[in-house]
ChimeraX commands (.cxc) that place a marker at each C-alpha (Angstrom):
marker #1 position -22.15,-26.56,-2.37 radius 0.5
marker #1 position -20.86,-26.83,1.46 radius 0.5
marker #1 position -19.95,-30.07,3.05 radius 0.5
marker #1 position -18.96,-30.61,6.61 radius 0.5
marker #1 position -15.79,-32.58,7.30 radius 0.5
marker #1 position -14.20,-34.53,10.22 radius 0.5
marker #1 position -11.08,-35.98,9.22 radius 0.5
marker #1 position -8.03,-37.79,11.06 radius 0.5
marker #1 position -5.13,-35.42,11.61 radius 0.5
marker #1 position -2.80,-37.55,9.44 radius 0.5
marker #1 position -5.18,-37.27,6.58 radius 0.5
marker #1 position -5.48,-33.51,6.80 radius 0.5
marker #1 position -1.45,-33.14,7.18 radius 0.5
marker #1 position -1.28,-35.05,3.87 radius 0.5
marker #1 position -4.31,-33.19,2.11 radius 0.5
marker #1 position -2.85,-29.92,3.15 radius 0.5
marker #1 position 0.61,-30.54,1.99 radius 0.5
marker #1 position -0.75,-31.59,-1.38 radius 0.5
marker #1 position -3.47,-28.95,-1.75 radius 0.5
marker #1 position -2.70,-26.10,0.39 radius 0.5
marker #1 position 0.82,-25.08,-0.53 radius 0.5
marker #1 position 1.86,-22.68,-3.09 radius 0.5
marker #1 position 5.75,-21.95,-3.44 radius 0.5
marker #1 position 5.77,-18.28,-4.13 radius 0.5
marker #1 position 8.99,-16.46,-4.57 radius 0.5
marker #1 position 9.95,-14.28,-1.58 radius 0.5
marker #1 position 11.60,-11.48,-3.89 radius 0.5
marker #1 position 10.61,-7.92,-2.44 radius 0.5
marker #1 position 8.61,-5.90,-4.65 radius 0.5
marker #1 position 7.70,-2.20,-4.83 radius 0.5
marker #1 position 3.83,-1.44,-4.03 radius 0.5
marker #1 position 1.25,-2.75,-6.13 radius 0.5
marker #1 position -2.40,-2.37,-6.42 radius 0.5
marker #1 position -5.16,-4.82,-5.55 radius 0.5
marker #1 position -8.52,-5.01,-7.33 radius 0.5
marker #1 position -11.31,-7.14,-5.69 radius 0.5
marker #1 position -14.05,-9.00,-7.91 radius 0.5
marker #1 position -17.16,-10.83,-7.36 radius 0.5
marker #1 position -17.43,-13.65,-10.02 radius 0.5
marker #1 position -20.82,-15.02,-11.09 radius 0.5
marker #1 position -21.69,-18.05,-13.31 radius 0.5
marker #1 position -24.66,-20.11,-14.28 radius 0.5
marker #1 position -22.90,-23.18,-15.32 radius 0.5
marker #1 position -25.97,-25.03,-15.99 radius 0.5
marker #1 position -28.31,-22.92,-18.30 radius 0.5
marker #1 position -31.30,-25.24,-17.36 radius 0.5
marker #1 position -31.13,-23.93,-13.61 radius 0.5
marker #1 position -30.87,-20.35,-13.67 radius 0.5
marker #1 position -30.92,-20.35,-9.96 radius 0.5
marker #1 position -28.16,-22.25,-9.47 radius 0.5
marker #1 position -25.41,-19.52,-9.61 radius 0.5
marker #1 position -21.46,-20.30,-8.74 radius 0.5
marker #1 position -20.32,-17.28,-7.04 radius 0.5
marker #1 position -16.63,-16.86,-5.62 radius 0.5
marker #1 position -14.35,-13.99,-4.75 radius 0.5
marker #1 position -11.19,-12.93,-6.57 radius 0.5
marker #1 position -8.53,-10.69,-6.27 radius 0.5
marker #1 position -6.17,-9.21,-9.07 radius 0.5
marker #1 position -2.83,-7.94,-7.76 radius 0.5
marker #1 position -0.79,-5.83,-10.38 radius 0.5
marker #1 position 1.49,-3.10,-11.02 radius 0.5
marker #1 position 2.33,-1.36,-14.44 radius 0.5
marker #1 position 3.82,-4.53,-16.13 radius 0.5
marker #1 position 2.61,-7.61,-14.31 radius 0.5
marker #1 position -0.61,-9.25,-12.46 radius 0.5
marker #1 position -1.86,-12.27,-10.54 radius 0.5
marker #1 position -5.46,-13.33,-10.48 radius 0.5
marker #1 position -6.30,-15.82,-8.04 radius 0.5
marker #1 position -9.44,-16.93,-5.80 radius 0.5
marker #1 position -9.55,-14.80,-2.60 radius 0.5
marker #1 position -12.09,-17.48,-1.36 radius 0.5
marker #1 position -9.76,-20.19,-1.61 radius 0.5
marker #1 position -6.59,-18.18,-0.25 radius 0.5
marker #1 position -8.79,-17.22,2.87 radius 0.5
marker #1 position -9.88,-20.67,3.36 radius 0.5
marker #1 position -6.41,-22.43,3.02 radius 0.5
marker #1 position -5.13,-20.00,5.47 radius 0.5
marker #1 position -7.96,-21.00,8.14 radius 0.5
marker #1 position -7.34,-24.40,7.55 radius 0.5
marker #1 position -3.66,-24.16,8.03 radius 0.5
marker #1 position -4.21,-22.29,11.24 radius 0.5
marker #1 position -6.74,-24.94,12.53 radius 0.5
marker #1 position -4.03,-27.76,11.71 radius 0.5
marker #1 position -1.27,-25.85,13.57 radius 0.5
marker #1 position -3.35,-25.58,16.62 radius 0.5
marker #1 position -4.36,-29.23,16.45 radius 0.5
marker #1 position -0.49,-30.04,16.29 radius 0.5
marker #1 position 0.33,-27.94,19.28 radius 0.5
marker #1 position -2.43,-29.76,21.11 radius 0.5
marker #1 position -1.51,-33.07,20.00 radius 0.5
marker #1 position -5.08,-33.79,18.82 radius 0.5
marker #1 position -5.52,-37.04,16.96 radius 0.5
marker #1 position -8.93,-35.51,15.31 radius 0.5
marker #1 position -9.66,-32.26,13.93 radius 0.5
marker #1 position -12.98,-30.60,12.84 radius 0.5
marker #1 position -12.27,-28.70,9.47 radius 0.5
marker #1 position -15.69,-27.17,9.60 radius 0.5
marker #1 position -17.08,-26.02,6.29 radius 0.5
marker #1 position -15.62,-26.80,3.02 radius 0.5
marker #1 position -16.23,-24.26,0.07 radius 0.5
marker #1 position -15.23,-25.48,-3.50 radius 0.5
marker #1 position -12.97,-22.82,-4.97 radius 0.5
marker #1 position -10.98,-22.28,-8.11 radius 0.5
marker #1 position -7.42,-23.71,-7.62 radius 0.5
marker #1 position -5.44,-21.73,-10.71 radius 0.5
marker #1 position -3.73,-18.77,-10.35 radius 0.5
marker #1 position -3.51,-16.53,-13.80 radius 0.5
marker #1 position -0.25,-14.69,-14.31 radius 0.5
marker #1 position -0.02,-12.21,-16.87 radius 0.5
marker #1 position 2.32,-9.23,-18.38 radius 0.5
marker #1 position 1.90,-7.07,-21.26 radius 0.5
marker #1 position 2.67,-10.06,-23.69 radius 0.5
marker #1 position 1.35,-13.20,-22.55 radius 0.5
marker #1 position -0.66,-15.33,-19.89 radius 0.5
marker #1 position 0.57,-18.20,-17.79 radius 0.5
marker #1 position -1.86,-20.49,-16.01 radius 0.5
marker #1 position -0.38,-22.14,-12.68 radius 0.5
marker #1 position -1.87,-24.90,-10.56 radius 0.5
marker #1 position -0.09,-26.42,-7.60 radius 0.5
marker #1 position -0.58,-30.19,-7.36 radius 0.5
marker #1 position 0.97,-32.54,-4.65 radius 0.5
marker #1 position 3.57,-29.87,-3.60 radius 0.5
marker #1 position 4.66,-29.05,-7.32 radius 0.5
marker #1 position 4.04,-25.88,-9.52 radius 0.5
marker #1 position 2.70,-26.76,-12.86 radius 0.5
marker #1 position 2.83,-24.31,-15.79 radius 0.5
marker #1 position -0.22,-25.01,-17.91 radius 0.5
marker #1 position 0.99,-24.21,-21.63 radius 0.5
marker #1 position -1.70,-22.87,-23.72 radius 0.5
marker #1 position -1.54,-21.05,-27.22 radius 0.5
marker #1 position -3.40,-18.12,-26.33 radius 0.5
marker #1 position -3.77,-14.70,-28.19 radius 0.5
marker #1 position -4.93,-11.55,-27.57 radius 0.5
marker #1 position -8.28,-9.98,-27.22 radius 0.5
marker #1 position -9.38,-7.86,-30.60 radius 0.5
marker #1 position -11.09,-5.52,-28.40 radius 0.5
marker #1 position -13.74,-2.86,-30.09 radius 0.5
marker #1 position -13.81,0.27,-28.05 radius 0.5
marker #1 position -17.12,2.16,-28.16 radius 0.5
marker #1 position -17.64,5.87,-26.95 radius 0.5
marker #1 position -20.15,4.54,-24.16 radius 0.5
marker #1 position -19.39,5.60,-20.67 radius 0.5
marker #1 position -20.40,5.06,-17.00 radius 0.5
marker #1 position -19.29,5.41,-13.60 radius 0.5
marker #1 position -17.97,2.48,-11.54 radius 0.5
marker #1 position -16.51,3.06,-8.05 radius 0.5
marker #1 position -15.94,6.53,-8.67 radius 0.5
marker #1 position -14.05,6.07,-12.04 radius 0.5
marker #1 position -15.37,6.82,-15.38 radius 0.5
marker #1 position -15.28,3.72,-17.63 radius 0.5
marker #1 position -15.35,3.25,-21.25 radius 0.5
marker #1 position -17.22,0.02,-23.04 radius 0.5
marker #1 position -15.34,-2.31,-25.16 radius 0.5
marker #1 position -16.30,-5.63,-26.60 radius 0.5
marker #1 position -14.23,-8.53,-27.62 radius 0.5
marker #1 position -14.38,-12.32,-28.65 radius 0.5
marker #1 position -12.50,-14.73,-25.92 radius 0.5
marker #1 position -12.78,-18.20,-25.40 radius 0.5
marker #1 position -15.69,-18.56,-27.84 radius 0.5
marker #1 position -17.72,-15.92,-26.15 radius 0.5
marker #1 position -18.32,-12.11,-26.76 radius 0.5
marker #1 position -17.67,-10.03,-23.58 radius 0.5
marker #1 position -18.48,-6.71,-22.94 radius 0.5
marker #1 position -15.96,-4.74,-20.82 radius 0.5
marker #1 position -15.72,-1.61,-18.77 radius 0.5
marker #1 position -12.50,-0.29,-18.21 radius 0.5
marker #1 position -10.74,3.16,-16.79 radius 0.5
marker #1 position -7.80,4.87,-18.10 radius 0.5
marker #1 position -7.74,6.49,-14.61 radius 0.5
marker #1 position -5.83,3.53,-13.60 radius 0.5
marker #1 position -3.50,2.79,-16.73 radius 0.5
marker #1 position -2.73,-1.03,-16.23 radius 0.5
marker #1 position -3.89,-3.04,-19.00 radius 0.5
marker #1 position -5.19,-5.96,-16.81 radius 0.5
marker #1 position -8.42,-7.30,-15.86 radius 0.5
marker #1 position -10.07,-10.12,-14.20 radius 0.5
marker #1 position -9.34,-13.73,-15.38 radius 0.5
marker #1 position -7.90,-13.61,-18.78 radius 0.5
marker #1 position -9.53,-10.56,-20.01 radius 0.5
marker #1 position -7.19,-7.87,-20.50 radius 0.5
marker #1 position -5.16,-5.74,-23.04 radius 0.5
marker #1 position -7.12,-2.62,-23.08 radius 0.5
marker #1 position -5.49,0.77,-21.96 radius 0.5
marker #1 position -6.79,0.67,-18.50 radius 0.5
marker #1 position -7.90,-1.54,-15.61 radius 0.5
marker #1 position -11.22,-3.55,-16.33 radius 0.5
marker #1 position -13.79,-2.92,-13.38 radius 0.5
marker #1 position -16.53,-4.75,-14.86 radius 0.5
marker #1 position -17.25,-7.53,-17.48 radius 0.5
marker #1 position -20.06,-9.93,-18.65 radius 0.5
marker #1 position -20.53,-12.20,-21.39 radius 0.5
marker #1 position -23.25,-11.69,-24.14 radius 0.5
marker #1 position -25.71,-14.05,-22.36 radius 0.5
marker #1 position -25.49,-12.37,-18.97 radius 0.5
marker #1 position -24.60,-15.99,-17.58 radius 0.5
marker #1 position -21.06,-14.86,-16.69 radius 0.5
marker #1 position -20.04,-11.69,-14.98 radius 0.5
marker #1 position -16.88,-10.20,-13.17 radius 0.5
marker #1 position -17.95,-7.14,-10.82 radius 0.5
marker #1 position -14.97,-5.15,-9.26 radius 0.5
marker #1 position -16.15,-4.51,-5.62 radius 0.5
marker #1 position -13.27,-2.66,-4.19 radius 0.5
marker #1 position -9.74,-1.42,-5.00 radius 0.5
marker #1 position -6.64,-0.90,-2.85 radius 0.5
marker #1 position -4.20,1.23,-4.71 radius 0.5
marker #1 position -0.37,0.96,-3.68 radius 0.5
marker #1 position -1.53,-1.41,-1.15 radius 0.5
marker #1 position 0.17,-4.12,0.69 radius 0.5
marker #1 position -0.31,-7.44,-0.83 radius 0.5
marker #1 position -1.56,-10.57,1.48 radius 0.5
marker #1 position 0.51,-12.91,2.45 radius 0.5
marker #1 position 1.85,-15.72,0.22 radius 0.5
marker #1 position 0.67,-13.84,-2.84 radius 0.5
marker #1 position 3.31,-12.34,-5.23 radius 0.5
marker #1 position 2.98,-11.10,-8.79 radius 0.5
marker #1 position 6.07,-12.92,-9.63 radius 0.5
marker #1 position 5.77,-16.57,-11.17 radius 0.5
marker #1 position 6.54,-19.09,-8.64 radius 0.5
marker #1 position 10.01,-20.95,-9.06 radius 0.5
marker #1 position 10.55,-24.47,-10.11 radius 0.5
marker #1 position 7.77,-24.61,-12.48 radius 0.5
marker #1 position 7.12,-27.99,-14.37 radius 0.5
marker #1 position 5.68,-27.36,-18.14 radius 0.5
marker #1 position 2.59,-29.42,-18.95 radius 0.5
marker #1 position -0.55,-29.42,-21.16 radius 0.5
marker #1 position -4.27,-29.01,-19.51 radius 0.5
marker #1 position -5.00,-32.53,-21.06 radius 0.5
marker #1 position -1.87,-33.91,-19.19 radius 0.5
marker #1 position -2.70,-32.30,-15.95 radius 0.5
marker #1 position -6.15,-33.53,-15.98 radius 0.5
marker #1 position -5.20,-36.93,-16.67 radius 0.5
marker #1 position -2.38,-36.90,-13.67 radius 0.5
marker #1 position -4.99,-35.19,-11.40 radius 0.5
marker #1 position -7.78,-37.87,-12.05 radius 0.5
marker #1 position -5.09,-40.75,-11.78 radius 0.5
marker #1 position -4.13,-39.37,-8.56 radius 0.5
marker #1 position -7.52,-39.16,-7.33 radius 0.5
marker #1 position -8.44,-42.54,-8.17 radius 0.5
marker #1 position -5.45,-43.90,-6.54 radius 0.5
marker #1 position -6.06,-41.73,-3.17 radius 0.5
marker #1 position -9.78,-43.30,-3.07 radius 0.5
marker #1 position -8.25,-46.92,-3.16 radius 0.5
marker #1 position -5.19,-46.62,-0.94 radius 0.5
marker #1 position -4.51,-43.28,0.67 radius 0.5
marker #1 position -7.07,-43.33,3.42 radius 0.5
marker #1 position -8.20,-45.47,6.00 radius 0.5
marker #1 position -11.90,-45.20,5.83 radius 0.5
marker #1 position -12.27,-45.81,9.55 radius 0.5
marker #1 position -10.41,-42.64,10.39 radius 0.5
marker #1 position -12.55,-40.63,8.20 radius 0.5
marker #1 position -15.98,-39.23,8.91 radius 0.5
marker #1 position -18.06,-37.38,6.35 radius 0.5
marker #1 position -21.14,-35.31,7.68 radius 0.5
marker #1 position -23.18,-33.52,5.13 radius 0.5
marker #1 position -25.81,-31.04,6.34 radius 0.5
marker #1 position -29.52,-31.45,5.75 radius 0.5
marker #1 position -29.24,-28.64,3.04 radius 0.5
marker #1 position -27.00,-30.66,1.21 radius 0.5
marker #1 position -28.75,-34.03,1.65 radius 0.5
marker #1 position -32.02,-32.09,0.41 radius 0.5
marker #1 position -30.26,-30.94,-2.77 radius 0.5
marker #1 position -29.45,-34.48,-3.79 radius 0.5
marker #1 position -33.11,-34.91,-4.49 radius 0.5
marker #1 position -33.10,-32.05,-6.93 radius 0.5
marker #1 position -32.41,-32.05,-10.72 radius 0.5
marker #1 position -28.94,-33.34,-11.19 radius 0.5
marker #1 position -26.32,-30.41,-11.98 radius 0.5
marker #1 position -24.11,-30.49,-15.23 radius 0.5
marker #1 position -22.28,-28.10,-16.55 radius 0.5
marker #1 position -23.63,-27.21,-20.09 radius 0.5
marker #1 position -22.50,-23.62,-20.26 radius 0.5
marker #1 position -18.55,-23.58,-19.35 radius 0.5
marker #1 position -16.61,-20.44,-19.08 radius 0.5
marker #1 position -14.44,-21.64,-21.93 radius 0.5
marker #1 position -15.84,-22.99,-25.25 radius 0.5
marker #1 position -12.34,-22.93,-27.08 radius 0.5
marker #1 position -9.63,-24.82,-25.09 radius 0.5
marker link #1:1,2 radius 0.2
marker link #1:2,3 radius 0.2
marker link #1:3,4 radius 0.2
marker link #1:4,5 radius 0.2
marker link #1:5,6 radius 0.2
marker link #1:6,7 radius 0.2
marker link #1:7,8 radius 0.2
marker link #1:8,9 radius 0.2
marker link #1:9,10 radius 0.2
marker link #1:10,11 radius 0.2
marker link #1:11,12 radius 0.2
marker link #1:12,13 radius 0.2
marker link #1:13,14 radius 0.2
marker link #1:14,15 radius 0.2
marker link #1:15,16 radius 0.2
marker link #1:16,17 radius 0.2
marker link #1:17,18 radius 0.2
marker link #1:18,19 radius 0.2
marker link #1:19,20 radius 0.2
marker link #1:20,21 radius 0.2
marker link #1:21,22 radius 0.2
marker link #1:22,23 radius 0.2
marker link #1:23,24 radius 0.2
marker link #1:24,25 radius 0.2
marker link #1:25,26 radius 0.2
marker link #1:26,27 radius 0.2
marker link #1:27,28 radius 0.2
marker link #1:28,29 radius 0.2
marker link #1:29,30 radius 0.2
marker link #1:30,31 radius 0.2
marker link #1:31,32 radius 0.2
marker link #1:32,33 radius 0.2
marker link #1:33,34 radius 0.2
marker link #1:34,35 radius 0.2
marker link #1:35,36 radius 0.2
marker link #1:36,37 radius 0.2
marker link #1:37,38 radius 0.2
marker link #1:38,39 radius 0.2
marker link #1:39,40 radius 0.2
marker link #1:40,41 radius 0.2
marker link #1:41,42 radius 0.2
marker link #1:42,43 radius 0.2
marker link #1:43,44 radius 0.2
marker link #1:44,45 radius 0.2
marker link #1:45,46 radius 0.2
marker link #1:46,47 radius 0.2
marker link #1:47,48 radius 0.2
marker link #1:48,49 radius 0.2
marker link #1:49,50 radius 0.2
marker link #1:50,51 radius 0.2
marker link #1:51,52 radius 0.2
marker link #1:52,53 radius 0.2
marker link #1:53,54 radius 0.2
marker link #1:54,55 radius 0.2
marker link #1:55,56 radius 0.2
marker link #1:56,57 radius 0.2
marker link #1:57,58 radius 0.2
marker link #1:58,59 radius 0.2
marker link #1:59,60 radius 0.2
marker link #1:60,61 radius 0.2
marker link #1:61,62 radius 0.2
marker link #1:62,63 radius 0.2
marker link #1:63,64 radius 0.2
marker link #1:64,65 radius 0.2
marker link #1:65,66 radius 0.2
marker link #1:66,67 radius 0.2
marker link #1:67,68 radius 0.2
marker link #1:68,69 radius 0.2
marker link #1:69,70 radius 0.2
marker link #1:70,71 radius 0.2
marker link #1:71,72 radius 0.2
marker link #1:72,73 radius 0.2
marker link #1:73,74 radius 0.2
marker link #1:74,75 radius 0.2
marker link #1:75,76 radius 0.2
marker link #1:76,77 radius 0.2
marker link #1:77,78 radius 0.2
marker link #1:78,79 radius 0.2
marker link #1:79,80 radius 0.2
marker link #1:80,81 radius 0.2
marker link #1:81,82 radius 0.2
marker link #1:82,83 radius 0.2
marker link #1:83,84 radius 0.2
marker link #1:84,85 radius 0.2
marker link #1:85,86 radius 0.2
marker link #1:86,87 radius 0.2
marker link #1:87,88 radius 0.2
marker link #1:88,89 radius 0.2
marker link #1:89,90 radius 0.2
marker link #1:90,91 radius 0.2
marker link #1:91,92 radius 0.2
marker link #1:92,93 radius 0.2
marker link #1:93,94 radius 0.2
marker link #1:94,95 radius 0.2
marker link #1:95,96 radius 0.2
marker link #1:96,97 radius 0.2
marker link #1:97,98 radius 0.2
marker link #1:98,99 radius 0.2
marker link #1:99,100 radius 0.2
marker link #1:100,101 radius 0.2
marker link #1:101,102 radius 0.2
marker link #1:102,103 radius 0.2
marker link #1:103,104 radius 0.2
marker link #1:104,105 radius 0.2
marker link #1:105,106 radius 0.2
marker link #1:106,107 radius 0.2
marker link #1:107,108 radius 0.2
marker link #1:108,109 radius 0.2
marker link #1:109,110 radius 0.2
marker link #1:110,111 radius 0.2
marker link #1:111,112 radius 0.2
marker link #1:112,113 radius 0.2
marker link #1:113,114 radius 0.2
marker link #1:114,115 radius 0.2
marker link #1:115,116 radius 0.2
marker link #1:116,117 radius 0.2
marker link #1:117,118 radius 0.2
marker link #1:118,119 radius 0.2
marker link #1:119,120 radius 0.2
marker link #1:120,121 radius 0.2
marker link #1:121,122 radius 0.2
marker link #1:122,123 radius 0.2
marker link #1:123,124 radius 0.2
marker link #1:124,125 radius 0.2
marker link #1:125,126 radius 0.2
marker link #1:126,127 radius 0.2
marker link #1:127,128 radius 0.2
marker link #1:128,129 radius 0.2
marker link #1:129,130 radius 0.2
marker link #1:130,131 radius 0.2
marker link #1:131,132 radius 0.2
marker link #1:132,133 radius 0.2
marker link #1:133,134 radius 0.2
marker link #1:134,135 radius 0.2
marker link #1:135,136 radius 0.2
marker link #1:136,137 radius 0.2
marker link #1:137,138 radius 0.2
marker link #1:138,139 radius 0.2
marker link #1:139,140 radius 0.2
marker link #1:140,141 radius 0.2
marker link #1:141,142 radius 0.2
marker link #1:142,143 radius 0.2
marker link #1:143,144 radius 0.2
marker link #1:144,145 radius 0.2
marker link #1:145,146 radius 0.2
marker link #1:146,147 radius 0.2
marker link #1:147,148 radius 0.2
marker link #1:148,149 radius 0.2
marker link #1:149,150 radius 0.2
marker link #1:150,151 radius 0.2
marker link #1:151,152 radius 0.2
marker link #1:152,153 radius 0.2
marker link #1:153,154 radius 0.2
marker link #1:154,155 radius 0.2
marker link #1:155,156 radius 0.2
marker link #1:156,157 radius 0.2
marker link #1:157,158 radius 0.2
marker link #1:158,159 radius 0.2
marker link #1:159,160 radius 0.2
marker link #1:160,161 radius 0.2
marker link #1:161,162 radius 0.2
marker link #1:162,163 radius 0.2
marker link #1:163,164 radius 0.2
marker link #1:164,165 radius 0.2
marker link #1:165,166 radius 0.2
marker link #1:166,167 radius 0.2
marker link #1:167,168 radius 0.2
marker link #1:168,169 radius 0.2
marker link #1:169,170 radius 0.2
marker link #1:170,171 radius 0.2
marker link #1:171,172 radius 0.2
marker link #1:172,173 radius 0.2
marker link #1:173,174 radius 0.2
marker link #1:174,175 radius 0.2
marker link #1:175,176 radius 0.2
marker link #1:176,177 radius 0.2
marker link #1:177,178 radius 0.2
marker link #1:178,179 radius 0.2
marker link #1:179,180 radius 0.2
marker link #1:180,181 radius 0.2
marker link #1:181,182 radius 0.2
marker link #1:182,183 radius 0.2
marker link #1:183,184 radius 0.2
marker link #1:184,185 radius 0.2
marker link #1:185,186 radius 0.2
marker link #1:186,187 radius 0.2
marker link #1:187,188 radius 0.2
marker link #1:188,189 radius 0.2
marker link #1:189,190 radius 0.2
marker link #1:190,191 radius 0.2
marker link #1:191,192 radius 0.2
marker link #1:192,193 radius 0.2
marker link #1:193,194 radius 0.2
marker link #1:194,195 radius 0.2
marker link #1:195,196 radius 0.2
marker link #1:196,197 radius 0.2
marker link #1:197,198 radius 0.2
marker link #1:198,199 radius 0.2
marker link #1:199,200 radius 0.2
marker link #1:200,201 radius 0.2
marker link #1:201,202 radius 0.2
marker link #1:202,203 radius 0.2
marker link #1:203,204 radius 0.2
marker link #1:204,205 radius 0.2
marker link #1:205,206 radius 0.2
marker link #1:206,207 radius 0.2
marker link #1:207,208 radius 0.2
marker link #1:208,209 radius 0.2
marker link #1:209,210 radius 0.2
marker link #1:210,211 radius 0.2
marker link #1:211,212 radius 0.2
marker link #1:212,213 radius 0.2
marker link #1:213,214 radius 0.2
marker link #1:214,215 radius 0.2
marker link #1:215,216 radius 0.2
marker link #1:216,217 radius 0.2
marker link #1:217,218 radius 0.2
marker link #1:218,219 radius 0.2
marker link #1:219,220 radius 0.2
marker link #1:220,221 radius 0.2
marker link #1:221,222 radius 0.2
marker link #1:222,223 radius 0.2
marker link #1:223,224 radius 0.2
marker link #1:224,225 radius 0.2
marker link #1:225,226 radius 0.2
marker link #1:226,227 radius 0.2
marker link #1:227,228 radius 0.2
marker link #1:228,229 radius 0.2
marker link #1:229,230 radius 0.2
marker link #1:230,231 radius 0.2
marker link #1:231,232 radius 0.2
marker link #1:232,233 radius 0.2
marker link #1:233,234 radius 0.2
marker link #1:234,235 radius 0.2
marker link #1:235,236 radius 0.2
marker link #1:236,237 radius 0.2
marker link #1:237,238 radius 0.2
marker link #1:238,239 radius 0.2
marker link #1:239,240 radius 0.2
marker link #1:240,241 radius 0.2
marker link #1:241,242 radius 0.2
marker link #1:242,243 radius 0.2
marker link #1:243,244 radius 0.2
marker link #1:244,245 radius 0.2
marker link #1:245,246 radius 0.2
marker link #1:246,247 radius 0.2
marker link #1:247,248 radius 0.2
marker link #1:248,249 radius 0.2
marker link #1:249,250 radius 0.2
marker link #1:250,251 radius 0.2
marker link #1:251,252 radius 0.2
marker link #1:252,253 radius 0.2
marker link #1:253,254 radius 0.2
marker link #1:254,255 radius 0.2
marker link #1:255,256 radius 0.2
marker link #1:256,257 radius 0.2
marker link #1:257,258 radius 0.2
marker link #1:258,259 radius 0.2
marker link #1:259,260 radius 0.2
marker link #1:260,261 radius 0.2
marker link #1:261,262 radius 0.2
marker link #1:262,263 radius 0.2
marker link #1:263,264 radius 0.2
marker link #1:264,265 radius 0.2
marker link #1:265,266 radius 0.2
marker link #1:266,267 radius 0.2
marker link #1:267,268 radius 0.2
marker link #1:268,269 radius 0.2
marker link #1:269,270 radius 0.2
marker link #1:270,271 radius 0.2
marker link #1:271,272 radius 0.2
marker link #1:272,273 radius 0.2
marker link #1:273,274 radius 0.2
marker link #1:274,275 radius 0.2
marker link #1:275,276 radius 0.2
marker link #1:276,277 radius 0.2
view
């Protein structure tokens, strides 16, 4: 789903402060490695041709990791650059181009636990969960992925059975999303139906992290629950619709493809990523 936006500069400043700021600790770290994944998800099982895809990255060392949307990180960086240029030119209006919906949360993990972090209105929220470990069953099946010999494992997580392929050549017990706990890095995973998949597309071992990304947890976290966070986000959105924007200063333009899609069968999420909350 893509949309074209042209917003007043004041509105853009407000949005960027709320949505694009991630307060990350600047602590110096030893070199870490990065795995890049292509995420694919058919969220509506009645529309198999409508596939959500997004690029993610997993930054990790032997003990910790962070998993986040590379698509979002890139889009936010571009938007900040556009805003800065508009401020320098003292422009009253700015064309933000194409907006691509992305996954907002970052998932931090160590050998014992996971932490889901979302940034909202300039604050970092720790979404508390009661998540255990995945009971993986490792088989003798192997295959090669990106030049690495990988071994097969299956496990039940969040109501779905996943098959994962991991390599002990990279002895880090992490993987995409919340899939971890194997004796090596997961390079590929998919659920039993084949509607959800994670595919590693590249590796940068002992590489340099992109700007504003750290495997350290952000400072100043506010603890909350998923239900409380959703209520806060909904209430804020409703208030924003009524009060925050002057309709005369905002122009929304949608391309022909989006307009045409409105006449198609309504989209609904009947095959969510997580069945168990």
